[in-house]
DOFI-484735 format. One record per residue (C-alpha): residue number from 1; residue in three letters; x, y, z. Coordinates in Angstrom, 1 decimal, m for minus. Example, Ala and Ser with C-alpha at 12.3 -4.5 7.8 and 13.67 -1.06 7.14 Angstrom:
num;residu;xx;yy;zz
1;Ala;12.3;m4.5;7.8
2;Ser;13.7;m1.1;7.1
***
This chain:
num;residu;xx;yy;zz
1;Unk;0.1;0.1;0.0
2;Unk;1.6;3.3;m0.7
3;Unk;m0.3;7.0;m1.3
4;Unk;3.1;8.6;m2.5
5;Unk;2.1;8.6;m6.0
6;Unk;0.1;11.6;m5.4
7;Unk;1.9;14.9;m6.5
8;Unk;2.9;17.3;m3.9
9;Unk;1.5;20.5;m5.0
10;Unk;4.1;23.4;m4.9
11;Unk;1.8;25.8;m4.0
12;Unk;1.7;24.2;m0.5
13;Unk;5.0;22.7;0.0
14;Unk;6.8;23.9;2.8
15;Unk;10.3;25.4;2.9
16;Unk;10.1;27.8;m0.3
17;Unk;12.6;30.2;m1.3
18;Unk;10.7;32.8;0.6
19;Unk;9.3;32.0;4.3
20;Unk;5.9;33.2;4.6
21;Unk;4.8;33.0;1.0
22;Unk;3.1;29.7;0.8
23;Unk;m0.4;29.5;1.9
24;Unk;m0.8;28.1;5.6
25;Unk;2.7;28.6;6.3
26;Unk;3.6;30.0;9.8
27;Unk;6.9;32.0;9.1
28;Unk;7.6;31.9;13.1
29;Unk;7.5;28.4;13.6
30;Unk;9.0;26.0;11.0
31;Unk;7.0;23.1;9.5
32;Unk;8.5;19.6;10.2
33;Unk;7.9;16.0;9.8
34;Unk;9.9;13.5;11.4
35;Unk;10.0;9.7;12.8
36;Unk;12.8;7.5;14.3
37;Unk;13.1;3.9;13.0
38;Unk;16.2;1.8;12.1
39;Unk;18.7;3.6;14.3
40;Unk;17.8;6.7;12.1
41;Unk;15.4;9.7;11.8
42;Unk;13.3;10.6;8.7
43;Unk;13.2;14.1;8.4
44;Unk;11.4;16.2;5.5
45;Unk;10.1;19.6;5.1
46;Unk;8.1;18.4;1.9
47;Unk;4.7;17.5;3.2
48;Unk;1.2;18.3;2.6
49;Unk;m2.2;17.6;3.9
50;Unk;m5.7;17.5;2.7
51;Unk;m8.8;17.9;5.2
52;Unk;m12.2;17.3;3.2
53;Unk;m15.3;15.5;3.7
54;Unk;m14.7;12.7;6.3
55;Unk;m11.0;12.4;6.3
56;Unk;m7.4;13.5;6.8
57;Unk;m4.7;12.7;4.1
58;Unk;m1.2;13.6;4.9
59;Unk;1.9;13.0;2.6
60;Unk;5.4;13.4;3.7
61;Unk;8.0;12.8;0.8
62;Unk;12.1;13.0;0.8
63;Unk;13.9;13.6;m2.6
64;Unk;14.8;9.9;m2.9
65;Unk;11.4;8.9;m2.9
66;Unk;11.2;7.5;0.9
67;Unk;7.7;8.7;2.3
68;Unk;5.3;8.3;5.0
69;Unk;1.3;8.8;4.2
70;Unk;m1.5;8.5;6.4
71;Unk;m5.4;8.8;5.8
72;Unk;m7.2;9.4;9.0
73;Unk;m11.1;8.6;9.4
74;Unk;m12.1;11.9;10.9
75;Unk;m11.4;15.7;10.6
76;Unk;m10.8;17.0;14.2
77;Unk;m8.1;16.8;16.6
78;Unk;m7.9;13.6;18.7
79;Unk;m6.3;10.1;18.6
80;Unk;m6.5;8.0;15.6
81;Unk;m5.6;4.0;16.2
82;Unk;m3.2;3.0;13.1
83;Unk;m4.9;m0.2;12.6
84;Unk;m8.2;0.7;11.1
85;Unk;m6.7;3.9;9.8
86;Unk;m3.9;3.7;6.9
87;Unk;m0.7;4.8;8.1
88;Unk;2.1;3.8;6.0
89;Unk;6.1;4.0;5.5
90;Unk;7.3;3.7;2.1
91;Unk;11.1;2.7;1.5
92;Unk;12.5;4.7;m1.8
93;Unk;11.8;2.7;m5.0
94;Unk;9.8;m0.3;m3.6
95;Unk;6.1;m0.9;m4.6
96;Unk;5.5;m2.3;m1.0
97;Unk;5.7;m0.5;2.4
98;Unk;5.2;m0.9;6.3
99;Unk;1.4;m0.3;7.1
100;Unk;0.3;m0.1;10.7
101;Unk;m2.4;m2.9;10.2
102;Unk;m1.6;m6.5;11.5
103;Unk;m1.6;m8.7;8.8
104;Unk;m3.4;m11.7;10.5
105;Unk;m5.3;m9.5;13.3
106;Unk;m7.0;m6.7;12.1
107;Unk;m8.3;m5.6;15.9
108;Unk;m4.2;m5.4;16.9
109;Unk;m3.1;m2.3;18.6
110;Unk;m0.5;m1.6;16.1
111;Unk;0.0;2.2;17.3
112;Unk;m2.0;5.5;16.8
113;Unk;m1.8;9.2;15.4
114;Unk;m2.5;12.0;17.8
115;Unk;m3.7;15.3;15.6
116;Unk;m3.0;17.8;18.5
117;Unk;m4.1;20.9;16.5
118;Unk;m5.6;21.9;13.4
119;Unk;m4.9;25.9;13.3
120;Unk;m8.0;27.0;10.7
121;Unk;m6.6;30.5;10.4
122;Unk;m2.7;29.4;9.2
123;Unk;m4.3;26.2;7.8
124;Unk;m1.6;24.1;9.5
125;Unk;m2.0;20.8;11.1
126;Unk;0.3;19.3;13.9
127;Unk;0.6;16.1;16.0
128;Unk;2.4;12.9;16.9
129;Unk;2.5;9.2;15.9
130;Unk;4.0;6.0;16.5
131;Unk;3.2;2.7;15.1
132;Unk;4.5;m1.0;14.3
133;Unk;4.8;m1.2;10.5
134;Unk;4.1;m4.4;8.6
135;Unk;5.5;m5.4;5.3
136;Unk;2.6;m5.2;2.7
137;Unk;4.2;m8.0;0.5
138;Unk;2.2;m10.6;2.8
139;Unk;3.8;m13.6;0.4
140;Unk;7.3;m12.9;1.9
141;Unk;7.3;m13.6;5.7
142;Unk;11.1;m12.9;6.0
143;Unk;11.0;m9.0;6.3
144;Unk;10.1;m8.4;10.3
145;Unk;8.0;m5.6;11.5
146;Unk;9.2;m2.2;11.8
147;Unk;9.1;0.0;14.8
148;Unk;8.4;3.7;14.0
149;Unk;8.5;6.0;17.0
150;Unk;8.8;9.8;17.9
151;Unk;6.9;10.6;14.9
152;Unk;6.3;14.3;14.9
153;Unk;4.5;16.4;12.3
154;Unk;4.3;20.1;13.1
155;Unk;2.9;23.2;11.2
156;Unk;2.1;20.9;8.0
157;Unk;0.3;22.8;5.7
158;Unk;m3.2;21.7;4.6
159;Unk;m5.7;22.4;2.3
160;Unk;m9.6;21.5;2.0
161;Unk;m9.6;21.9;m2.0
162;Unk;m8.2;18.5;m3.5
163;Unk;m4.6;19.0;m4.4
164;Unk;m5.2;16.4;m7.4
165;Unk;m8.6;17.9;m8.7
166;Unk;m9.6;14.4;m8.9
167;Unk;m13.4;13.8;m9.2
168;Unk;m15.8;11.0;m9.3
169;Unk;m19.7;11.2;m10.5
170;Unk;m22.1;8.6;m10.7
171;Unk;m25.8;8.0;m10.4
172;Unk;m27.2;5.3;m8.2
173;Unk;m31.0;4.2;m8.7
174;Unk;m31.8;7.7;m10.1
175;Unk;m30.0;9.4;m7.4
176;Unk;m26.9;11.4;m8.0
177;Unk;m23.9;10.0;m5.8
178;Unk;m22.1;13.0;m4.0
179;Unk;m18.5;11.8;m3.2
180;Unk;m16.9;13.1;0.2
181;Unk;m13.6;11.4;m0.2
182;Unk;m11.8;9.5;m3.2
183;Unk;m9.4;6.9;m2.4
184;Unk;m7.9;4.8;m5.0
185;Unk;m6.1;1.5;m4.0
186;Unk;m4.2;m0.9;m5.7
187;Unk;m4.5;m4.7;m5.0
188;Unk;m3.6;m8.3;m6.3
189;Unk;m5.6;m11.2;m6.3
190;Unk;m4.0;m14.5;m7.8
191;Unk;m1.5;m12.5;m9.7
192;Unk;m3.8;m9.8;m11.2
193;Unk;m3.4;m6.2;m10.4
194;Unk;m6.8;m4.3;m9.7
***
């Protein structure tokens, strides 16, 4: 599972040449996204969030393609358990990642994301996270789970307008279906990708 294919909108990327020019940026407190794992710290200033409908979507990407992605079921500050939400770390150049959902026990407590504040004036979101990530290539049982700790996201700019511009329209039994959130997932069943 990976959400790192979504383009980062340059209008809301942090760390531009002139602090304060980017919408939602707070020039007095720098934005940061970081987490510890494998004896190292992942840190990036290239991050964005999208809060709309019924979810918070966040992506943090390093220049080498390494990324964290989150889709949380809710739009307010609070604690979001990792297992029923999508919390994933994707290594660079890999189609697989470490997801915060146990592969054989969907109720297992694997960690959480805590949204501590959503600043609606500056359009920023902040919080913390930690989780145990399980390798998403379930056919390979040689990859051990990975611990992600001390996760922090501070003053990540967010928008309520879809950063991709994607739309979904349908009529169901004569009624217009109005989408609130659009999520695309690729899955493989019996060697066939859908």
